[in-house]
C-alpha positions as CSV (number, residue, x, y, z in Angstrom):
1,M,-19.1,-87.5,-130.8
2,R,-16.6,-84.8,-129.6
3,T,-19.5,-82.3,-129.4
4,L,-21.5,-84.8,-127.3
5,K,-18.6,-85.2,-124.9
6,Y,-18.4,-81.5,-124.1
7,I,-22.2,-81.3,-123.9
8,A,-22.1,-84.1,-121.4
9,I,-19.5,-82.4,-119.3
10,S,-21.5,-79.2,-119.2
11,W,-24.7,-81.1,-118.4
12,T,-22.8,-82.9,-115.6
13,L,-21.6,-79.6,-114.1
14,W,-25.2,-78.3,-114.3
15,G,-26.3,-81.4,-112.5
16,I,-23.7,-80.9,-109.8
17,S,-25.1,-77.4,-109.2
18,L,-28.7,-78.8,-109.2
19,Y,-28.0,-81.7,-106.8
20,L,-26.3,-79.3,-104.3
21,F,-29.1,-76.8,-103.9
22,S,-32.4,-78.4,-105.1
23,P,-33.4,-80.2,-101.9
24,Y,-33.0,-76.9,-100.0
25,L,-34.8,-74.6,-102.4
26,T,-38.2,-74.5,-100.7
27,I,-36.4,-74.3,-97.3
28,L,-34.6,-71.2,-98.4
29,L,-37.7,-69.7,-100.0
30,E,-39.6,-70.3,-96.7
31,S,-36.9,-68.5,-94.7
32,S,-37.1,-65.5,-97.0
33,I,-40.8,-65.4,-98.0
34,S,-42.4,-67.3,-95.0
35,S,-45.9,-67.6,-96.6
36,P,-46.4,-71.0,-98.3
37,V,-49.0,-69.4,-100.7
38,L,-46.4,-66.8,-101.8
39,I,-43.8,-69.6,-102.2
40,G,-46.2,-71.3,-104.6
41,L,-46.8,-68.0,-106.4
42,S,-43.0,-67.6,-106.8
43,Y,-42.7,-71.0,-108.4
44,I,-45.6,-70.1,-110.8
45,I,-44.1,-66.8,-111.8
46,S,-40.6,-68.2,-112.4
47,S,-41.9,-71.1,-114.5
48,I,-44.0,-68.7,-116.6
49,V,-40.8,-66.9,-117.4
50,G,-39.4,-70.2,-118.6
51,V,-42.3,-70.7,-121.0
52,V,-41.9,-67.2,-122.4
53,L,-38.2,-67.6,-122.9
54,I,-38.6,-70.9,-124.8
55,N,-41.1,-69.2,-127.1
56,L,-38.5,-66.6,-127.9
57,L,-36.4,-69.3,-129.5
58,R,-38.8,-69.4,-132.4
59,L,-38.0,-65.8,-133.1
60,A,-34.2,-66.1,-132.8
61,K,-33.3,-68.9,-135.3
62,N,-30.4,-66.9,-136.8
63,S,-28.9,-65.9,-133.5
64,N,-25.5,-67.0,-132.2
65,V,-26.2,-70.5,-130.9
66,N,-23.3,-70.6,-128.5
67,L,-24.4,-67.4,-126.8
68,M,-28.0,-68.6,-126.7
69,I,-26.8,-71.6,-124.6
70,K,-24.2,-69.8,-122.4
71,I,-26.0,-66.6,-121.4
72,P,-29.0,-68.3,-119.8
73,L,-26.7,-70.6,-117.8
74,V,-24.7,-67.6,-116.5
75,T,-27.9,-65.7,-115.7
76,S,-29.2,-68.8,-113.9
77,G,-26.0,-68.9,-111.8
78,V,-26.4,-65.2,-111.0
79,G,-30.0,-66.0,-109.8
80,L,-28.6,-68.7,-107.4
81,L,-26.0,-66.2,-106.1
82,I,-28.6,-63.6,-105.4
83,M,-30.7,-66.1,-103.4
84,G,-27.6,-67.2,-101.5
85,L,-26.2,-63.7,-100.7
86,I,-29.3,-61.6,-100.1
87,N,-32.0,-62.5,-97.5
88,S,-35.1,-60.7,-98.6
89,P,-38.4,-61.7,-100.2
90,L,-37.8,-59.6,-103.3
91,A,-34.3,-61.1,-103.7
92,A,-35.7,-64.6,-103.4
93,V,-38.3,-64.0,-106.1
94,I,-35.8,-62.2,-108.5
95,G,-33.2,-64.9,-107.9
96,L,-35.7,-67.7,-108.7
97,V,-36.9,-65.9,-111.8
98,L,-33.3,-65.4,-113.0
99,Y,-32.5,-69.0,-112.2
100,N,-35.3,-70.2,-114.4
101,S,-33.7,-68.5,-117.4
102,Y,-31.9,-71.8,-117.9
103,W,-35.0,-72.9,-119.8
104,L,-33.6,-71.1,-122.8
105,S,-30.7,-73.6,-122.9
106,V,-32.8,-76.7,-122.4
107,P,-33.8,-77.3,-126.1
108,F,-30.2,-77.1,-127.2
109,F,-29.1,-79.7,-124.6
110,Y,-32.1,-82.0,-125.5
111,Y,-31.3,-81.7,-129.2
112,A,-27.6,-82.4,-128.7
113,L,-28.2,-85.4,-126.4
114,S,-30.9,-86.9,-128.6
115,S,-29.0,-86.5,-131.9
116,A,-26.8,-89.5,-131.1
117,E,-28.2,-93.1,-130.9
118,K,-31.6,-93.5,-129.1
119,E,-30.1,-94.9,-125.9
120,Q,-27.5,-92.2,-125.6
121,F,-29.8,-89.7,-123.9
122,S,-30.6,-91.9,-120.9
123,K,-26.9,-93.0,-120.7
124,T,-25.6,-89.4,-120.6
125,W,-28.2,-88.3,-118.1
126,A,-27.4,-91.3,-115.9
127,I,-23.7,-90.6,-116.0
128,S,-24.4,-86.9,-115.1
129,M,-26.2,-88.2,-112.0
130,L,-23.2,-90.1,-110.7
131,P,-21.8,-87.1,-108.7
132,A,-25.1,-87.3,-106.8
133,L,-23.8,-90.3,-104.9
134,V,-21.6,-88.0,-102.9
135,L,-23.1,-84.5,-103.4
136,P,-25.9,-84.9,-100.8
137,V,-23.3,-85.7,-98.1
138,I,-21.2,-82.7,-99.2
139,G,-24.3,-80.5,-99.3
140,G,-25.4,-81.6,-95.9
141,M,-22.0,-80.9,-94.4
142,I,-22.0,-77.4,-96.0
143,V,-25.6,-76.7,-94.7
144,L,-24.8,-77.8,-91.2
145,N,-21.5,-75.9,-90.9
146,A,-22.1,-72.8,-93.1
147,G,-25.8,-72.6,-93.6
148,V,-28.3,-73.2,-96.4
149,R,-27.4,-70.0,-98.3
150,T,-23.8,-71.1,-98.8
151,V,-25.0,-74.0,-100.8
152,F,-26.7,-71.6,-103.2
153,V,-23.6,-69.5,-103.6
154,I,-21.5,-72.5,-104.5
155,S,-24.2,-73.9,-106.8
156,G,-24.4,-70.5,-108.6
157,A,-20.6,-70.5,-109.2
158,I,-20.7,-74.1,-110.6
159,M,-23.7,-73.3,-112.8
160,M,-21.7,-70.5,-114.4
161,L,-18.7,-72.8,-114.8
162,S,-20.9,-75.2,-116.8
163,T,-20.6,-72.8,-119.7
164,L,-16.8,-73.4,-120.1
165,P,-17.1,-76.8,-121.9
166,L,-19.5,-75.2,-124.4
167,N,-16.6,-73.2,-125.8
168,W,-15.7,-76.4,-127.8
169,V,-19.3,-77.1,-128.9
170,K,-20.5,-76.3,-132.3
171,L,-24.2,-76.8,-132.8
172,N,-26.1,-75.9,-136.0
173,P,-29.8,-76.3,-135.2
174,E,-31.0,-75.1,-138.6
175,G,-32.0,-76.6,-141.9
176,E,-33.1,-80.2,-141.4
177,S,-33.0,-79.8,-137.6
178,F,-36.1,-77.5,-137.9
179,Q,-38.1,-80.1,-139.8
180,K,-41.4,-81.1,-138.3
181,E,-41.3,-84.4,-136.4
182,D,-44.1,-86.4,-135.1
183,I,-43.4,-87.1,-131.4
184,N,-45.4,-88.7,-128.6
185,L,-45.4,-86.3,-125.6
186,L,-47.2,-88.6,-123.2
187,P,-44.1,-90.0,-121.5
188,L,-43.1,-86.4,-120.7
189,I,-46.6,-85.5,-119.5
190,F,-46.8,-88.6,-117.3
191,S,-43.4,-87.9,-115.7
192,V,-43.6,-84.1,-115.2
193,F,-47.1,-83.5,-113.9
194,P,-46.9,-85.6,-110.7
195,L,-43.5,-84.1,-109.9
196,S,-44.9,-80.5,-110.3
197,L,-47.7,-81.2,-107.9
198,A,-45.4,-82.5,-105.1
199,L,-42.0,-80.9,-105.2
200,P,-42.9,-77.3,-104.3
201,F,-44.2,-78.2,-100.8
202,L,-42.1,-81.2,-99.8
203,Y,-40.5,-79.2,-97.0
204,E,-43.6,-77.2,-95.9
205,V,-43.7,-79.2,-92.7
206,K,-42.5,-78.0,-89.3
207,F,-41.1,-81.2,-87.9
208,F,-38.5,-82.1,-90.5
209,E,-34.9,-82.3,-89.4
210,L,-32.5,-80.2,-91.5
211,S,-29.7,-82.6,-90.6
212,A,-31.6,-85.5,-92.1
213,V,-32.4,-83.9,-95.5
214,W,-29.1,-85.1,-97.1
215,L,-29.6,-88.7,-96.0
216,S,-33.1,-89.1,-97.6
217,Y,-31.9,-87.2,-100.6
218,E,-28.9,-89.6,-101.0
219,I,-31.2,-92.6,-100.9
220,G,-33.5,-91.1,-103.5
221,E,-30.6,-90.3,-105.8
222,I,-29.2,-93.9,-105.5
223,V,-32.6,-95.3,-106.5
224,G,-32.9,-92.7,-109.2
225,I,-29.5,-93.5,-110.7
226,I,-30.3,-97.2,-110.8
227,L,-33.6,-96.6,-112.5
228,T,-32.0,-94.2,-115.0
229,W,-29.2,-96.6,-115.8
230,V,-31.7,-99.4,-116.7
231,S,-34.1,-97.1,-118.5
232,W,-32.6,-97.7,-122.0
233,K,-32.9,-101.5,-121.5
234,S,-36.4,-101.8,-119.9
235,K,-39.7,-100.5,-121.1
236,N,-40.9,-100.6,-117.5
237,S,-38.5,-98.0,-116.1
238,L,-41.0,-95.1,-116.3
239,P,-44.0,-96.9,-114.8
240,I,-41.8,-98.3,-112.0
241,S,-40.3,-94.9,-111.3
242,L,-43.8,-93.4,-111.1
243,L,-45.0,-96.3,-108.9
244,I,-42.2,-95.6,-106.4
245,F,-42.8,-91.9,-106.6
246,S,-46.5,-92.4,-105.8
247,T,-45.5,-93.2,-102.2
248,V,-45.0,-89.4,-101.9
249,V,-48.3,-89.4,-100.0
250,I,-46.5,-90.5,-96.9
251,N,-44.7,-87.1,-96.8
252,S,-47.9,-85.9,-95.3
253,L,-47.1,-87.9,-92.2
254,V,-43.3,-88.3,-92.2
255,S,-40.9,-85.7,-93.7
256,V,-38.8,-87.6,-96.3
257,G,-39.0,-85.0,-99.0
258,G,-35.3,-85.4,-99.9
259,F,-36.0,-88.9,-101.1
260,Y,-38.5,-87.7,-103.7
261,Y,-36.3,-84.8,-104.8
262,G,-33.6,-87.5,-105.6
263,L,-36.1,-89.8,-107.3
264,S,-37.6,-87.0,-109.3
265,E,-34.5,-86.9,-111.5
266,A,-35.0,-90.5,-112.6
267,V,-38.7,-89.9,-113.4
268,L,-37.9,-86.8,-115.4
269,S,-35.0,-88.2,-117.4
270,T,-37.0,-91.3,-118.3
271,G,-39.9,-89.2,-119.4
272,V,-37.8,-86.9,-121.6
273,G,-35.8,-89.9,-122.9
274,G,-39.0,-91.6,-123.9
275,V,-39.9,-88.7,-126.2
276,N,-36.3,-88.5,-127.6
277,P,-36.6,-85.4,-129.8
278,R,-34.5,-85.9,-132.9
279,S,-34.8,-82.4,-134.3
280,F,-34.3,-78.9,-132.8
281,R,-37.9,-78.0,-133.5
282,S,-39.0,-81.1,-131.6
283,A,-36.6,-80.2,-128.8
284,I,-38.3,-76.8,-128.5
285,R,-41.7,-78.5,-128.3
286,V,-40.5,-80.8,-125.6
287,A,-39.0,-78.1,-123.5
288,L,-42.0,-75.8,-124.0
289,T,-44.4,-78.6,-123.0
290,E,-42.2,-79.5,-120.0
291,A,-42.1,-75.9,-118.7
292,S,-45.8,-75.4,-119.3
293,L,-46.6,-78.6,-117.3
294,W,-44.5,-77.4,-114.4
295,T,-46.4,-74.1,-114.5
296,I,-49.8,-75.9,-114.5
297,G,-48.7,-78.3,-111.8
298,Y,-47.5,-75.4,-109.6
299,I,-50.9,-73.7,-110.0
300,V,-52.8,-76.8,-109.1
301,S,-50.5,-77.6,-106.2
302,S,-50.7,-74.1,-104.7
303,L,-54.5,-74.2,-104.9
304,A,-54.6,-77.6,-103.3
305,Y,-52.2,-76.5,-100.5
306,I,-54.6,-73.7,-99.6
307,V,-57.2,-76.3,-98.8
308,S,-54.8,-78.7,-97.0
309,Y,-51.1,-79.3,-96.7
310,S,-51.6,-83.0,-97.6
311,L,-53.5,-82.5,-100.8
312,P,-50.6,-81.8,-103.2
313,F,-49.0,-85.1,-102.1
314,I,-52.2,-87.1,-102.3
315,Y,-53.0,-85.7,-105.8
316,A,-49.4,-86.4,-106.9
317,G,-49.4,-89.9,-105.6
318,L,-52.8,-90.9,-107.1
319,I,-51.9,-89.4,-110.5
320,A,-48.5,-91.2,-110.4
321,I,-50.3,-94.5,-109.8
322,L,-52.8,-93.9,-112.6
323,F,-50.1,-93.0,-115.1
324,S,-48.0,-95.9,-114.0
325,L,-50.9,-98.4,-114.5
326,L,-51.7,-96.9,-117.9
327,L,-48.0,-97.3,-119.0
328,L,-47.8,-100.9,-117.7
329,M,-51.0,-101.8,-119.6
330,E,-49.4,-100.5,-122.7
331,V,-46.2,-102.5,-122.2
332,R,-47.9,-105.8,-121.2
333,S,-50.5,-105.7,-124.0
334,G,-47.9,-104.9,-126.7
335,K,-50.5,-102.6,-128.2
336,R,-51.3,-99.0,-127.6
337,P,-54.3,-98.8,-125.2
338,L,-53.1,-95.4,-124.2
339,Q,-54.4,-94.0,-127.5
340,S,-57.9,-95.1,-126.6
341,L,-57.8,-94.7,-122.8
342,T,-56.2,-91.3,-122.9
343,S,-57.7,-90.0,-126.2
344,P,-59.0,-86.9,-124.4
345,I,-55.5,-86.2,-123.1
346,F,-54.1,-86.6,-126.7
347,M,-56.7,-84.1,-127.9
348,L,-55.9,-81.6,-125.1
349,V,-52.2,-82.0,-125.7
350,K,-52.6,-81.3,-129.4
351,V,-54.7,-78.2,-128.8
352,F,-52.4,-77.0,-125.9
353,E,-49.2,-77.6,-127.9
354,G,-50.6,-76.0,-131.0
355,A,-51.7,-72.9,-129.0
356,L,-48.3,-72.5,-127.4
357,F,-46.0,-73.5,-130.3
358,E,-47.9,-72.4,-133.4
359,G,-49.9,-69.5,-131.9
360,I,-53.6,-69.1,-131.3
361,E,-54.5,-67.6,-134.6
362,P,-54.9,-70.9,-136.5
363,Y,-57.6,-71.9,-134.0
364,F,-59.6,-68.7,-134.7
365,K,-59.3,-69.4,-138.5
366,F,-60.5,-73.0,-138.0
367,A,-63.5,-71.8,-135.9
């Protein structure tokens, strides 16, 4: 329980850093890179780096666990500092890539948070979101008085500070923690894919007011916190979150991107909590699947954006509605209609996950 306390403190500091800069990420990238297509490409490249780093965990089972958690967070903080201090396209891409090195730490956090009772994951995530009640206001004041880049400098420093509580954490993700565990990845897929389609281009609109970003973000965070708090008591939390997120289509007409940035945290936490990886091996699979889904979503979103600015939001909204209805059908029937309705998805997930996590060689042997 002592370990969980320090993990939660570190997770909360990480969240504070995230809540400060995340609604302004695309805004900063646009000021440095200018081309929306190149912004999408930057997201894709940085998320691919995350996939590669998570795969490296399988080759580093005997490494120093504490260093494996801390170094990526420090590197991630350095990436935010670079984006905040240097205004150039190259610095923006390098900073974004370095920031995404945090993916190497994600499996350790998922494993630690899920090793307690089943409801603890959602509770801890919800508690870590409480600072978001005031951070949008603070971030908005910083942006209006000192500029967007100052937010990234402060966030980078806080990200590096999140490693301090980990000095009192002792994790041993070996032995029984590497045992194979049968987990259902559909909640994760249903939560991440719609987010990955919409989030990169929420601020690629010329008529949004920078001074209003914090307000819409604050409202989204409040809704997200409420949904996350009730997620361990209600089976409807993920479909309801997706149903609300499906209204992202209106961002094509009215710039309220901050609201969906805030809400996305609830969708993601509910999806990951629904998987609840109980072993370190499963935590790696969850993080790897999540990072891969972000990559795929960024690719689809970037291609859709080339055709029309509105398409990423339309696709994200329609897919969120579809996934929400499938989940509600499962809850109301008390059975598992998803296994029949989404059997092709199950099959693709198994092949996709096996190719990433176990390697492609077994599929050649099978053929």
